[in-house]
C-alpha positions in Angstrom: -8.3 -38.6 49.1 -7.8 -39.1 52.9 -8.5 -36.5 55.7 -5.8 -35.3 55.9 -4.8 -34.4 52.3 -7.9 -33.0 52.0 -7.3 -30.4 55.2 -4.2 -29.8 53.4 -5.6 -28.5 50.6 -8.1 -26.8 52.0 -5.7 -24.7 53.8 -4.0 -23.6 50.6 -7.0 -23.0 48.8 -8.9 -21.0 51.5 -10.3 -17.6 51.4 -9.6 -16.9 54.9 -5.8 -17.6 53.8 -5.7 -15.1 51.2 -7.5 -11.9 53.7 -4.8 -13.0 56.0 -2.1 -12.9 53.4 -3.8 -9.4 52.1 -3.7 -8.2 55.7 -0.1 -9.3 56.8 1.0 -7.7 53.4 -0.6 -4.5 54.1 0.9 -4.5 57.9 4.2 -5.2 56.4 4.0 -2.4 53.9 3.1 0.4 57.2 5.8 -1.0 59.0 8.4 -0.7 56.4 7.1 2.8 55.3 7.9 3.7 59.1 11.0 2.5 59.7 12.2 3.9 56.0 12.9 7.1 58.1 16.1 5.1 60.3 17.2 2.9 57.4 16.2 4.3 54.2 14.9 2.4 51.3 17.9 -0.2 50.2 17.5 -1.6 53.7 14.1 -1.5 54.0 13.9 -3.5 51.0 16.5 -6.1 52.1 15.0 -6.5 55.6 11.2 -6.3 55.0 10.7 -7.5 51.5 13.5 -9.5 50.4 13.5 -11.8 53.1 11.5 -14.8 54.3 11.4 -13.4 58.1 11.8 -10.1 59.5 14.3 -10.3 62.3 15.3 -8.2 65.0 18.0 -8.4 67.5 17.9 -9.8 70.9 21.4 -8.9 72.0 23.3 -10.6 69.3 21.1 -13.3 68.5 18.6 -12.5 65.2 15.0 -13.6 66.0 12.2 -14.0 63.3 9.2 -11.7 64.4 6.9 -11.4 61.7 6.7 -13.0 58.2 9.0 -11.0 55.4 7.7 -10.2 51.4 9.1 -12.9 50.2 7.1 -15.8 52.9 3.9 -13.8 52.1 4.3 -13.7 48.6 5.2 -17.2 48.2 2.3 -18.1 50.1 -0.1 -15.8 48.5 1.4 -17.3 45.1 0.6 -20.9 46.3 -3.0 -19.9 47.3 -4.0 -18.4 44.1 -2.7 -21.1 41.7 -4.5 -23.8 44.1 -7.6 -21.6 44.0 -7.3 -22.1 40.3 -6.6 -25.4 40.1 -9.4 -26.7 42.9 -12.0 -23.8 43.3 -12.8 -22.6 40.1 -14.9 -24.5 37.6 -13.9 -23.7 33.8 -16.6 -21.6 32.3 -16.2 -19.3 29.4 -18.4 -16.9 31.8 -15.3 -16.7 33.8 -12.8 -16.5 31.4 -11.8 -12.9 32.3 -11.7 -13.6 36.3 -9.3 -16.4 35.3 -7.4 -14.3 33.1 -6.9 -11.5 35.5 -6.2 -13.9 38.3 -3.4 -15.5 36.0 -2.1 -11.8 35.2 -1.7 -11.8 39.2 0.1 -14.8 39.4 2.8 -13.2 36.9 3.0 -9.9 38.9 3.9 -11.7 42.1 6.5 -14.4 39.8 7.9 -10.9 38.1 8.2 -9.3 41.6 10.3 -12.3 42.9 12.2 -12.1 39.7 13.1 -8.8 40.0 14.2 -8.7 43.7 16.5 -11.9 43.0 18.5 -10.5 39.8 17.5 -6.6 39.5 20.9 -4.4 39.8 21.3 -0.9 40.2 24.5 1.1 39.0 24.8 4.4 38.2 27.1 6.1 35.6 28.5 9.7 35.5 30.1 11.2 32.4 31.2 14.4 32.0 30.6 16.6 29.1 32.6 14.8 25.9 33.9 12.0 28.1 33.3 8.7 26.8 32.2 5.8 29.4 32.0 1.8 29.0 31.0 0.8 32.6 28.9 1.4 35.3 29.5 1.8 39.0 27.2 0.0 41.8 25.6 2.3 44.2 26.3 0.2 47.2 28.8 -2.3 46.5 32.5 -2.1 46.3 35.4 -3.9 45.2 39.4 -3.9 45.9 41.3 -3.6 42.1 44.6 -4.9 41.4 45.5 -3.6 38.1 48.8 -4.5 35.8 49.3 -1.4 33.7 52.6 -2.6 32.3 51.2 -2.8 29.1 50.5 0.9 27.9 48.0 -0.6 25.6 46.2 -3.0 28.3 45.2 -3.2 31.6 44.9 -6.6 32.9 42.6 -6.4 36.0 41.9 -8.2 39.1 38.8 -7.4 41.4 38.3 -8.8 44.7 35.0 -8.2 45.8 34.0 -6.2 48.9 32.3 -9.5 50.8 35.9 -11.5 50.7 37.7 -8.6 52.4 38.1 -10.0 55.7 40.0 -9.5 58.6 43.3 -12.2 58.9 42.2 -13.7 55.2 44.8 -14.2 52.3 43.6 -14.5 49.0 45.7 -16.0 46.1 44.7 -15.6 42.5 46.4 -17.3 39.7 46.8 -13.8 37.7 48.5 -12.2 40.8 52.1 -12.7 41.7 51.7 -11.9 45.2 48.9 -13.0 48.4 46.4 -10.1 49.5 46.5 -10.3 53.1 43.1 -8.0 54.9 44.7 -6.3 57.8 42.0 -4.3 58.8 38.7 -3.8 57.2 36.2 -0.8 58.2 32.7 -1.3 56.1 32.5 2.4 56.5 34.9 5.0 57.9 36.6 8.4 58.2 39.7 9.4 56.5 41.8 12.3 57.4 45.6 13.5 56.7 47.8 13.5 59.8 48.5 16.5 61.4 52.2 17.0 62.4 51.1 18.7 66.0 47.5 17.6 66.3 48.7 13.4 66.0 51.8 13.7 67.3 50.9 10.9 69.7 49.2 8.9 67.7 50.0 5.8 67.0 51.6 4.7 63.9 49.4 3.9 60.8 49.2 0.1 60.1 50.2 1.0 56.3 53.8 1.0 55.4 53.5 1.6 51.8 51.6 4.3 49.7 49.9 7.4 51.2 49.1 5.2 54.3 51.4 6.4 56.4 50.4 10.1 56.0 47.0 9.1 56.6 44.5 8.1 60.0 41.6 5.8 59.3 38.9 5.1 61.7 35.8 2.8 61.3 32.0 4.7 61.6 29.0 3.7 62.1 26.9 2.1 58.9 24.5 4.3 57.4 21.7 3.1 55.6 20.2 6.4 54.4 19.6 6.7 50.8 21.3 10.1 50.1 24.5 8.8 52.3 27.3 6.0 51.4 29.2 4.0 53.2 32.8 4.8 52.8 35.0 1.1 53.3 38.5 1.2 54.2 40.9 -1.7 54.4 44.3 -1.9 55.4 46.1 -4.6 52.9 49.3 -6.3 53.0 50.6 -7.7 49.9 53.1 -11.0 50.2 55.4 -12.1 47.4 57.7 -15.0 47.3 60.4 -13.1 48.8 58.4 -11.7 51.2 56.0 -8.8 52.4 55.6 -6.0 49.7 54.4 -3.6 52.2 50.6 -2.7 53.5 48.5 -0.3 52.1 45.5 1.8 53.1 42.9 1.8 50.3 39.5 3.4 51.1 36.8 5.2 49.0 36.4 8.1 51.7 37.1 11.6 51.2 40.5 12.6 53.2 39.8 16.4 53.5 37.0 18.8 53.5 37.2 19.2 49.7 36.7 15.7 49.1 39.5 14.6 47.4 39.8 10.3 47.6 42.6 7.9 47.0 43.7 7.8 43.8 44.9 4.2 42.5 47.9 3.9 44.5 51.4 2.2 41.7 54.6 -0.2 42.9 56.6 -2.3 41.4 57.0 -6.2 41.5 58.9 -8.9 39.5 59.0 -6.2 36.4 55.6 -4.8 36.5 54.0 -2.1 37.5 50.8 -2.1 39.5 48.0 0.0 40.8 46.2 -0.9 44.0 42.9 0.6 44.8 39.5 0.3 46.5 36.4 1.6 44.2 32.4 1.1 43.6 31.8 -2.3 42.2 32.0 -1.8 38.0 30.0 -3.8 35.3 31.8 -3.5 31.9 29.1 -3.3 29.0 30.0 -4.2 25.0 29.7 -0.4 24.3 30.0 2.7 25.4 28.5 6.3 25.6 29.6 9.7 24.6 28.2 12.9 26.6 27.6 15.3 23.8 25.1 17.4 25.8 23.7 17.9 28.9 20.5 20.4 29.2 19.0 21.7 32.2 15.5 23.8 31.6 14.0 25.6 34.0 10.9 27.5 34.0 10.8 31.2 32.8 12.2 33.5 35.2 12.8 31.2 38.0 15.3 28.5 39.3 12.4 25.9 39.4 14.0 22.5 37.4 11.5 21.8 34.7 13.7 19.4 32.5 16.8 18.1 32.6 18.0 15.5 29.8 21.3 14.4 28.6 22.1 13.8 24.5 24.7 10.6 24.4 26.5 8.9 21.3 26.1 5.2 21.4 28.7 3.2 20.2 29.8 -0.7 19.6 33.3 -2.0 18.7 31.6 -3.9 15.7 30.6 -0.3 14.6 26.8 -2.1 14.1 25.5 0.9 16.6 26.4 4.2 16.0 23.8 6.7 16.8 22.7 9.8 19.1 20.3 9.2 21.7 18.6 11.6 23.8 17.8 10.5 27.4 15.2 12.9 29.5 12.7 11.9 32.1 10.4 8.8 31.6 12.2 7.9 28.1 15.6 5.9 29.0 17.4 4.1 27.1 17.2 0.4 26.7 20.1 -1.3 25.1 22.3 -4.4 25.9 19.8 -5.9 28.8 20.1 -2.7 30.6 17.9 0.5 31.0 19.7 3.9 31.5 17.7 6.8 33.4 18.0 10.2 33.4 18.7 10.1 37.7 20.7 13.4 38.6 23.5 16.0 37.6 26.2 17.8 38.7 24.5 20.8 40.5 27.2 23.5 40.7 28.7 23.7 37.6 26.3 21.0 35.2 29.3 19.7 33.8 28.3 16.2 34.1 25.2 13.9 34.2 24.3 10.8 36.4 22.3 7.9 34.6 20.8 5.1 36.9 21.8 1.9 34.8 19.5 -0.9 36.2 19.8 -4.4 35.1 16.9 -6.3 35.3 16.3 -9.6 32.7 12.5 -9.6 34.1 11.5 -6.2 33.3 8.9 -7.2 30.8 6.9 -9.3 33.1 5.3 -6.7 34.9 3.9 -4.6 31.8 2.8 -8.4 30.9 1.1 -9.0 34.0 -1.0 -5.5 34.1 -1.9 -5.8 30.6 -3.6 -9.3 31.0 -5.1 -8.0 34.2 -6.7 -4.9 32.6 -7.3 -7.2 29.7 -9.2 -10.0 32.0 -11.3 -7.1 33.5 -12.2 -5.5 30.6 -13.1 -9.3 29.4 -15.1 -9.8 32.4 -17.3 -6.8 32.5 -18.1 -7.0 28.7 -19.3 -10.8 29.2 -21.6 -9.2 32.0 -22.2 -6.3 29.7 -23.8 -8.2 27.3 -25.5 -10.7 29.2 -27.1 -7.7 31.1 -27.9 -6.4 27.4 -29.4 -9.7 26.3 -31.5 -10.0 29.5 -33.0 -7.0 28.9 -33.8 -7.6 25.2 -35.5 -11.0 26.2 -37.6 -8.7 28.7 -38.8 -6.5 26.4 -39.5 -8.8 23.6 -42.1 -10.7 26.2 -43.1 -7.2 27.3 -44.2 -6.1 23.6 -45.9 -9.9 23.3 -47.9 -9.7 26.6 -49.5 -6.2 24.8 -50.4 -7.5 21.6 
């Protein structure tokens, strides 16, 4: 091996590199924890941990200022694997250490896969209601639904990232084009007042309820307890010309929190609805809320436990059973995990389940099991070795006395 390759290898197996990466990781966690007050947990994960570099904007130019979680984690993974290959000598007396390190490597891989694959949704179910879909907590979509057939809805959804001003979208199932006139990632929507807004410019929308509303952009929020309310002005263009411009939004338009219902229109002898909604994930099964229970400590309003009794059914009838979901006791089914997350605080009439889709959810458990077992094995090896030495010393001492 020439000198250059040896230096390259020595860099990745170096213990100094391990220490530097661990220190950088601790600094990253410290800074991200402080910044969580400003950005919220979701934005912090994306900015610090699920990125190769932490970027700060200088003017309008993003500049890398610190290594991100993916960068530190990748180098640490390479460092551990390289150390296994070149530094450690194979010996049964080090079996526990090697198993512990293998578990740590698997833990890093699991975290990487979770960051790439995990998606979080929310399912709100009222008492007696049945649902077969969950909704994203951050992502949205434009939904155009053909409701002509009373027994079946033909749904076409356009992801939020494709809703860009000036871009037209033509879907094979749609007999018209979808053109975004304006788009606000976060917005405020309210009813137009006949006196207050008398001199205001007319709405870009000329169809549906849009002309009765006013929409204005709002700063994007990164708080975990708040949600961005996207609004778009969408023009539908058929073969004979424009079908109108619609205001679609998830934002409430009055003080009571009312939101826009799907707006209906007719075209080519068919009935359609258009709406902006949270992105949905449909499931091959349904859940029905049978009972929501909220237990309090006696004589107080302090929550003790809350749980949801749901009925799980599948179209083929193979699963037809009741399930109780409560804190630290989720429902795992169909590659999804349903956690008891929240509830209706006013009337306690509905429950909110957090739905997590993570194909790699077992990896951290396996990795932690390997690390625990490896430490036990290594401790046992040293313990039995120490006991053996003590016995040998005691045996020699007895012989010396004789």
